[in-house]
DRENPA-793916 format. One record per residue (C-alpha): residue number from 1; residue in one letter; x, y negated, z. Coordinates in steps of 0.02 Angstrom, whole numbers, plus 50000, padded with zeros to 5 digits. Layout:
   n res     u     v     w
 NUM   A     X     Y     Z
...
REM end
This chain:
   n res     u     v     w
   1   X 40577 48494 50556
   2   X 40394 48542 50604
   3   X 40374 48725 50655
   4   X 40204 48815 50657
   5   X 40252 48887 50825
   6   X 40250 48708 50895
   7   X 40063 48742 50916
   8   X 40103 48839 51074
   9   X 40259 48762 51134
  10   X 40281 48806 51313
  11   X 40266 48646 51417
  12   X 40324 48667 51596
  13   X 40246 48580 51744
  14   X 40392 48514 51848
  15   X 40302 48551 52018
  16   X 40240 48719 51985
  17   X 40346 48786 51846
  18   X 40189 48859 51765
  19   X 40175 48878 51574
  20   X 40043 48792 51473
  21   X 39934 48857 51324
  22   X 39900 48731 51191
  23   X 39972 48598 51318
  24   X 39841 48635 51446
  25   X 39870 48700 51625
  26   X 39838 48882 51644
  27   X 39696 48850 51768
  28   X 39614 48725 51645
  29   X 39636 48838 51495
  30   X 39570 48991 51596
  31   X 39410 48893 51655
  32   X 39378 48838 51471
  33   X 39397 49016 51412
  34   X 39286 49083 51550
  35   X 39149 48951 51499
  36   X 39174 49003 51312
  37   X 39157 49192 51344
  38   X 39002 49164 51456
  39   X 38918 49071 51306
  40   X 38968 49198 51179
  41   X 38891 49352 51283
  42   X 38743 49264 51340
  43   X 38702 49201 51163
  44   X 38720 49017 51204
  45   X 38876 48977 51087
  46   X 38818 48843 50967
  47   X 38817 48878 50783
  48   X 38908 48790 50650
  49   X 39082 48693 50686
  50   X 39064 48672 50873
  51   X 39052 48851 50913
  52   X 39152 48913 50771
  53   X 39304 48792 50795
  54   X 39308 48826 50982
  55   X 39314 49005 50977
  56   X 39459 48989 50841
  57   X 39550 48873 50938
  58   X 39542 48957 51113
  59   X 39571 49133 51049
  60   X 39696 49083 50921
  61   X 39797 48992 51048
  62   X 39784 49134 51174
  63   X 39839 49264 51048
  64   X 39980 49151 50978
  65   X 40044 49117 51156
  66   X 40048 49311 51195
  67   X 40122 49355 51028
  68   X 40261 49226 51039
  69   X 40311 49312 51203
  70   X 40295 49490 51164
  71   X 40476 49552 51136
  72   X 40459 49663 50989
  73   X 40309 49567 50910
  74   X 40403 49403 50933
  75   X 40565 49456 50862
  76   X 40521 49570 50718
  77   X 40337 49565 50676
  78   X 40294 49386 50658
  79   X 40249 49338 50838
  80   X 40096 49237 50872
  81   X 40056 49222 50690
  82   X 40028 49406 50660
  83   X 39948 49435 50831
  84   X 39820 49291 50794
  85   X 39769 49370 50626
  86   X 39764 49551 50677
  87   X 39709 49529 50856
  88   X 39553 49432 50777
  89   X 39527 49567 50649
  90   X 39535 49702 50796
  91   X 39412 49607 50893
  92   X 39282 49609 50746
  93   X 39332 49786 50693
  94   X 39292 49879 50857
  95   X 39183 49759 50888
  96   X 39225 49663 51038
  97   X 39152 49494 50976
  98   X 38966 49496 50929
  99   X 38934 49498 50741
 100   X 38848 49335 50753
 101   X 39012 49250 50806
 102   X 39109 49325 50659
 103   X 38971 49271 50539
 104   X 38980 49098 50611
 105   X 39170 49080 50600
 106   X 39158 49158 50421
 107   X 39040 49027 50366
 108   X 39151 48892 50442
 109   X 39308 48954 50361
 110   X 39224 48992 50185
 111   X 39068 48894 50167
 112   X 39131 48750 50279
 113   X 39301 48749 50177
 114   X 39414 48741 50342
 115   X 39547 48837 50254
 116   X 39554 48715 50107
 117   X 39541 48568 50236
 118   X 39689 48627 50323
 119   X 39792 48667 50163
 120   X 39756 48501 50079
 121   X 39825 48410 50230
 122   X 39984 48512 50229
 123   X 40014 48493 50039
 124   X 39987 48307 50027
 125   X 40086 48267 50188
 126   X 40222 48381 50142
 127   X 40250 48311 49969
 128   X 40218 48129 50007
 129   X 40342 48144 50153
 130   X 40483 48204 50026
 131   X 40612 48096 49936
 132   X 40562 48077 49762
 133   X 40734 48127 49690
 134   X 40733 48281 49792
 135   X 40560 48331 49730
 136   X 40621 48324 49557
 137   X 40776 48415 49597
 138   X 40674 48570 49674
 139   X 40522 48561 49550
 140   X 40629 48584 49390
 141   X 40711 48739 49445
 142   X 40579 48821 49555
 143   X 40506 48940 49426
 144   X 40671 49027 49408
 145   X 40650 49125 49582
 146   X 40466 49154 49542
 147   X 40522 49253 49388
 148   X 40652 49338 49494
 149   X 40517 49391 49621
 150   X 40412 49469 49484
 151   X 40560 49557 49410
 152   X 40623 49616 49572
 153   X 40454 49685 49627
 154   X 40414 49772 49468
 155   X 40577 49856 49452
 156   X 40586 49916 49641
 157   X 40408 49974 49635
 158   X 40426 50064 49476
 159   X 40577 50152 49547
 160   X 40500 50197 49714
 161   X 40337 50254 49624
 162   X 40416 50374 49517
 163   X 40503 50453 49664
 164   X 40341 50473 49766
 165   X 40241 50545 49615
 166   X 40159 50385 49544
 167   X 40169 50336 49358
 168   X 40267 50176 49326
 169   X 40103 50106 49245
 170   X 39999 50137 49409
 171   X 40140 50076 49523
 172   X 40156 49912 49421
 173   X 39976 49879 49367
 174   X 39873 49955 49517
 175   X 39988 49902 49652
 176   X 40130 49768 49601
 177   X 40024 49650 49497
 178   X 39877 49633 49629
 179   X 40003 49598 49762
 180   X 40087 49459 49662
 181   X 39922 49389 49591
 182   X 39882 49255 49710
 183   X 39750 49333 49827
 184   X 39570 49388 49803
 185   X 39479 49247 49715
 186   X 39634 49187 49597
 187   X 39713 49359 49579
 188   X 39622 49529 49620
 189   X 39438 49469 49553
 190   X 39495 49410 49384
 191   X 39620 49550 49371
 192   X 39485 49676 49397
 193   X 39382 49596 49254
 194   X 39537 49608 49142
 195   X 39557 49786 49184
 196   X 39367 49818 49150
 197   X 39377 49743 48974
 198   X 39540 49850 48935
 199   X 39529 50008 49027
 200   X 39334 50037 49031
 201   X 39285 50066 49216
 202   X 39179 49941 49303
 203   X 39264 49795 49393
 204   X 39205 49857 49563
 205   X 39308 50013 49536
 206   X 39460 49913 49505
 207   X 39425 49803 49654
 208   X 39422 49951 49767
 209   X 39596 50004 49711
 210   X 39666 49822 49713
 211   X 39605 49767 49878
 212   X 39712 49895 49988
 213   X 39871 49836 49896
 214   X 39832 49651 49935
 215   X 39798 49685 50115
 216   X 39945 49795 50154
 217   X 40062 49678 50050
 218   X 40008 49531 50154
 219   X 40052 49629 50313
 220   X 40220 49662 50243
 221   X 40243 49487 50189
 222   X 40212 49418 50359
 223   X 40332 49541 50436
 224   X 40474 49512 50304
 225   X 40449 49321 50338
 226   X 40489 49345 50529
 227   X 40635 49456 50486
 228   X 40710 49335 50359
 229   X 40693 49194 50485
 230   X 40797 49297 50612
 231   X 40922 49333 50470
 232   X 40938 49148 50439
 233   X 40964 49118 50624
 234   X 41104 49249 50623
 235   X 41186 49204 50461
 236   X 41161 49013 50450
 237   X 41251 49004 50277
 238   X 41101 49096 50194
 239   X 40972 48974 50266
 240   X 40928 48789 50255
 241   X 40829 48801 50415
 242   X 40668 48751 50324
 243   X 40762 48650 50191
 244   X 40752 48737 50028
 245   X 40911 48660 49935
 246   X 41082 48609 50005
 247   X 41086 48416 49996
 248   X 40902 48395 49990
 249   X 40818 48352 50145
 250   X 40636 48370 50178
 251   X 40610 48277 50335
 252   X 40488 48157 50425
 253   X 40518 47976 50427
 254   X 40522 47905 50609
 255   X 40365 47804 50626
 256   X 40244 47751 50769
 257   X 40095 47871 50792
 258   X 39921 47786 50758
 259   X 39749 47857 50774
 260   X 39700 47736 50643
 261   X 39832 47789 50526
 262   X 39793 47971 50544
 263   X 39617 47928 50496
 264   X 39680 47853 50329
 265   X 39780 48019 50307
 266   X 39616 48118 50311
 267   X 39551 48019 50164
 268   X 39713 48026 50068
 269   X 39729 48218 50093
 270   X 39545 48240 50051
 271   X 39553 48117 49902
 272   X 39694 48218 49815
 273   X 39601 48379 49848
 274   X 39444 48312 49765
 275   X 39556 48250 49621
 276   X 39616 48427 49594
 277   X 39437 48493 49592
 278   X 39388 48366 49459
 279   X 39539 48409 49346
 280   X 39502 48591 49364
 281   X 39342 48555 49258
 282   X 39455 48496 49115
 283   X 39613 48599 49140
 284   X 39614 48790 49152
 285   X 39721 48791 49313
 286   X 39682 48826 49499
 287   X 39629 48661 49587
 288   X 39774 48684 49713
 289   X 39897 48689 49568
 290   X 39832 48530 49490
 291   X 39820 48440 49654
 292   X 40010 48484 49683
 293   X 40056 48419 49520
 294   X 39953 48257 49541
 295   X 40019 48226 49713
 296   X 40196 48255 49654
 297   X 40176 48136 49503
 298   X 40109 48004 49611
 299   X 40259 48020 49726
 300   X 40393 48026 49589
 301   X 40310 47881 49502
 302   X 40305 47777 49657
 303   X 40110 47754 49644
 304   X 40076 47786 49831
 305   X 40113 47647 49951
 306   X 40231 47692 50096
 307   X 40089 47658 50224
 308   X 39969 47787 50144
 309   X 40123 47917 50126
 310   X 40159 47891 50312
 311   X 39971 47906 50349
 312   X 39963 48081 50255
 313   X 40122 48145 50345
 314   X 40043 48095 50511
 315   X 39886 48193 50476
 316   X 39989 48339 50415
 317   X 40080 48340 50581
 318   X 39919 48336 50680
 319   X 39842 48477 50583
 320   X 39993 48583 50595
 321   X 40010 48549 50785
 322   X 39840 48583 50837
 323   X 39750 48700 50718
 324   X 39878 48823 50648
 325   X 39839 48969 50771
 326   X 39652 48921 50763
 327   X 39655 48940 50572
 328   X 39754 49110 50586
 329   X 39617 49173 50697
 330   X 39485 49129 50570
 331   X 39586 49217 50436
 332   X 39593 49374 50542
 333   X 39400 49355 50563
 334   X 39346 49298 50390
 335   X 39480 49375 50270
 336   X 39558 49528 50352
 337   X 39467 49693 50348
 338   X 39559 49807 50469
 339   X 39474 49957 50400
 340   X 39542 49928 50227
 341   X 39715 49915 50292
 342   X 39702 50073 50387
 343   X 39633 50166 50237
 344   X 39783 50116 50139
 345   X 39910 50189 50250
 346   X 39962 50348 50146
 347   X 40148 50371 50154
 348   X 40173 50349 49964
 349   X 40055 50204 49945
 350   X 40146 50115 50090
 351   X 40320 50153 50019
 352   X 40265 50071 49855
 353   X 40187 49913 49934
 354   X 40347 49899 50043
 355   X 40450 49904 49884
 356   X 40345 49766 49799
 357   X 40358 49647 49941
 358   X 40546 49689 49971
 359   X 40586 49669 49777
 360   X 40499 49504 49770
 361   X 40601 49440 49910
 362   X 40763 49500 49851
 363   X 40734 49447 49679
 364   X 40677 49274 49730
 365   X 40823 49254 49849
 366   X 40954 49308 49718
 367   X 40891 49199 49577
 368   X 40852 49057 49695
 369   X 41038 49067 49745
 370   X 41087 49056 49556
 371   X 40998 48886 49538
 372   X 41052 48808 49701
 373   X 40929 48859 49832
 374   X 40953 48936 50000
 375   X 40923 49120 49986
 376   X 40814 49134 50140
 377   X 40703 48983 50095
 378   X 40689 49042 49909
 379   X 40641 49224 49971
 380   X 40514 49167 50083
 381   X 40428 49033 49965
 382   X 40454 49103 49788
 383   X 40453 49280 49848
 384   X 40347 49324 49994
 385   X 40216 49189 49953
 386   X 40196 49274 49786
 387   X 40168 49444 49878
 388   X 40034 49377 50008
 389   X 39849 49353 49995
 390   X 39856 49174 49921
 391   X 39816 49018 50035
 392   X 39781 49131 50183
 393   X 39935 49227 50162
 394   X 40042 49066 50138
 395   X 39990 48995 50305
 396   X 40027 49164 50394
 397   X 40198 49184 50307
 398   X 40261 49007 50329
 399   X 40201 49017 50513
 400   X 40292 49180 50549
 401   X 40451 49104 50465
 402   X 40427 48933 50556
 403   X 40430 48846 50395
 404   X 40266 48763 50377
 405   X 40342 48613 50289
 406   X 40374 48711 50135
 407   X 40184 48734 50101
 408   X 40186 48655 49926
 409   X 40315 48775 49863
 410   X 40215 48915 49937
 411   X 40062 48852 49851
 412   X 40149 48842 49680
 413   X 40206 49026 49707
 414   X 40021 49078 49749
 415   X 39930 48971 49615
 416   X 40042 48947 49466
 417   X 40134 49105 49499
 418   X 39968 49193 49509
 419   X 39911 49119 49339
 420   X 40075 49201 49278
 421   X 40027 49367 49343
 422   X 39855 49361 49261
 423   X 39944 49321 49099
 424   X 40059 49472 49120
 425   X 39914 49579 49165
 426   X 39822 49529 49005
 427   X 39974 49568 48896
 428   X 40043 49720 48988
 429   X 39884 49826 48986
 430   X 39887 49853 48795
 431   X 40074 49892 48794
 432   X 40064 50019 48934
 433   X 39904 50104 48895
 434   X 39898 50105 48700
REM end
């Protein structure tokens, strides 16, 4: 099984017994970091991908290396994943890194589509690397734990909300549904427009209420993912150690690594991603959701030659191994507003958000168990990946849980599950406020 933390596996030099960072000796990595820091603070860092990607890789690997070795952070708070995200957000908040560096990284992540580039590789490689029968077995019952996550989150948030002085409507509509809605672009933004049409205030007003819920929910989801992974280690019967269902193995075929093959894998992944974009013009679903459906159908129907499937899985392995901490650092810079998170830290608000994430994990784990899934994997994918910030949150949650191979299921939760939440918002508002 492929782990996100493989990106900073500690290699040991037999002569000197010194750890390495990103596979590099400490002296070489230190020299590279010194050159990079000099370029940043003398305003000589190149703009575009060269400067942005190098900052993300070097600082992301460094923070990941430290986070995976800090005792409490490593064991209970998500390790290198959470330190890479919030370390980056902290560097921008105070600010330690110049604003120009943050703008360059944000442009690379958003305008340059690096996040989508990364996720496309994981979705395509993960699905094409699965056995067709296993894919059918899992896919036909996956929406059951998603429903469990929604019910668990709403019930627990409503209960805690009433105890701390919130109305059930506010606890569910203003906090619970945005957290479960699939992130900012696919969730909070369209949800604020629904609220504007039905409740009368401008969309910007509702965005200001929804964003803190998303940000804080994402933090809790990452922490819960790490704790659930530890729980699975302690009670192996609850976990498939990255396999979502007993008797169904998601594993890589043994194959010879090839640079040419990985080049083909890039084209396969991006081809499926573009296909999802084209279909989104015709079908009112998120492009990721359509991409997942198309890749799964191609796999089930045997339309992808094994050589192309192998190429996609090799490219997936390269991306996960080399760019996970870089991406997490970029998420911290481009998508994480530390000020928003800090502003949301009132006791009552924090308790309700905690209840939402806990309820989603609990509901998904219980109903997932009923349909034959491992409770831990079901809670992480169908629960926590409903309760994070969409694609960025999926990467962080699965990285903290060391289960990156489950990305297709995380994306189903974020995208198709997010569409379900928008539908519930549109139907629920008239019932609760009329």
